[in-house]
N, C-alpha and C positions, 0 to 999 in steps of 0.2 A: 558564492553559492553556499547555502546552509548545509547541503550534503557534504561538501568538502570540509567545512568546519567540523562537523561531527566525525568524519573519518579521520581527520588529522588529530583531533583531540583524543580519540580513543586509541589510535595507533601509538601516540606518544606515551600513553600510560600502559601500553602492552596488552590492551584488551581486545576482545573479539566482539564484532557487531553482528547481532542476529536480526535479520529482517524478515518478519512475516509478510509475504508478498503473494498477491494473486498470481496464479500460474500463467494467465493469459493477459498480456499487455503490460501489467505492472512490473513483472520481473524483467521483461525486455526493456522497458523504459529505464529502469534502474541501471541495467547493464550498459545501455547506451550512454547515459550521463556519466557513469563511472569511467567508461572508455574515454570520453571527452576530457574529463578531469585529469586522467592519467596522461593523455597526449599533451595537455597544456601544462603538465608538471605541477599541478595544484594539489595532488595527493600522491603518496607513494604507491607503487604497484603492488598492492597486497594480494595474497591468494583469495580467490572468490570461489566459494563452494555453492553451486547451483544444485539444491537438493530437492528436486521435484520432477518426477518423470514427465508429467504433463508440461511443465515449464520448459524442460529440455526439448521436447518434441515441438512445442510452439516456437521456440527460438530458432530451431532448424527451419521451420516454415518461413519465419521472418527473413532469415538469411537467404533462402531460395527465391523469395519474391520481393526483393528490395524495390522493384519498380512500383509496388503498391504503397511504399512508405514515403512520407514527406521528408526527404533528405536533401541536404545541400551537396554541392560538389565535393567539399572537403570530407563529408561523411562517407561518400561513395568511394573516394580514393583511399580512405583509412580503414574501410570495412567497419560498419557502425557498431558491431558487437564484439570486436576483437580486443577484449581486455587482455592484459599481458599474462595473467595467471589464472585462467578460468578452469575449474575442475567440475565436471558433470558427474553427479552421483546418482546413478539410476537404481541400483539395487539396494535393498535394506542393509546388506553387509557394507557397501560403500558408505551409506549414510552413517552407520555406526562408527566408521573410521574417523569421522570428523571429531568425535569425542577426544581423540588424542592430540588435537591441535591446541597448542598452548602459546602460540605467538600471534601477533596481530593478523586478523583475517576478517572476511565478511562471509556470513552464511545466509543465503537467500533461499527461503523455503516456504512452502504453502502450509497452512492456509493464511490468507491475508489478514484475517482478524483473530488468528490463533484460536479458532474454534475446533480444530482437529488437524490431522495430518502430521507429517514429520517435524514440523516446526515445534510442536509441543515437546518433543524429546530434546530439542536444542535449548528451548527455554528452561526446561527442567535442569539441564546441565549447566547453563550459563547464568541464570538469574542470581544465584547466590554470591557471585563474584563482583565486587564493586568496580573492578577494572573494566568490566564488559558493558555493553550498551544494547538495548533493544530499540531498534529504529522502526517505528510504525510509519508505514508509507501510505497514509491516507486515513479516511474516515473509519472509525471503529464503532460498531453498533452496540446498543445497550445489551447486556447479557453475555458479552464475549470477553474472553481473556484480554484481548487487545484493549477493550474499554476499561477493564479493571486496572490494567497497567497504566493507561493514560491518566486515570483519575487518582493515581498515587497509591494503589494497593500495596500494603507492606508484605503480603504473601498471597499466593494463588494456589488453588487446588489443581494439580496436574496428575492424571493417572492415579488418583487416590492419595497423593502425597501433598502435604502442605509445604510449598516451596517458598522460601524467603526471597523477597525482592530487594537485592542490594545493588543490582546493576542500574546504570543510568537508563532512563526511558525518555525517548525523544519522538515526537510526532511531527513529521514534515508534511503538513496538510496540503502543501502545494502539489503533492503527488496524487491527491484524491481525484477520482474521476467524477465526483459529484459536483454539480454546479452549485454555487452559492446563491444567496437571495438576489444579489445585484445582477448576477449573470442570468438567472431565471427571469427577472423582471425585464431585463433588456431584450431577451428572446421573446417574451410574451408581447412586449410593446411593438414588436415588428409585425404582428399579425395584421393581415389586410382588413379583417373585420373581426369584431369581438365575438366570442363564442356565445351560444345560447346559455350554456352552463359550463363552468370550470370545476372539475373535481380534483382535489389534491389528495392523492392516495399513497404517496411514498414520502417517508420522512418521519422524524420523531415528533411527538405531539406539540411541543413548545415551538419548534421551528416551523411546523406546518401552520400553526395558529398565527405566527408572525407573518408568514407569507400571505396567508388569507387576508390579514389586515392591510398589508401593503397593496395587494391587488385591488381590494375594495376602495382604498383611499386614493390610489394613484391612477388606476385604470377604470374604476367604477364598473367592474364586471361582477356578475353573480357567481359566488364561490361556495362550494360545499365541501366539508370535510366528512366523508362518509364514516359511519360507525361500523364496527365489525358485524358482518352478515346483513347489513342494510342493503336494500335493493332499490333500483330506480327503473322506471319505464322510459327509455330513451326515445321511443317512437312517438310519444304523446307531445 
């Protein structure tokens, strides 16, 4: 798994991995896979700092309602989120204590595209060190710090400071909750009957245009890419 490769590589060089992660579902998914990798002895049991009050609360909900999760018997026996060294950092004071960590570790903190929240403080602290790594766990929208890092920015502006980017940046797109074009086309093709009109309203312009072309050529459906403030009468 690519996640194991990243964790092992950064740990071997003594670095810290900062993961901007959405508090709901993405953080829990990462913890789940890290626990599995630990149990299979594919990664060392590194300290993990969950630095998001919302993510902490949501993880507690996941733990209390495992009957609603898609888990196999091995997961249930092992407790799916029981990583060996998980530290929950609720208060700002606890969050600041992570700055003193200088040995291999993972910091999982919101927001998922590094647009705000505690993760910005960790990026400000860790980006200048080439031993460290920023692990982007999914799609990064245009105009976000996550997108800047993904596109190879040499520096980013955080809290008014020009922060040099020397840390490794990796995007594991397989963690994205966004369906790709092939998945969307497969889902659309399962429709019992074609729609009177298909509107594509979410996605970057180039990707939306490509999906529009695919729908028209493969499914022969009427497709519209609405412009900003454009309106439609759906009753007619």
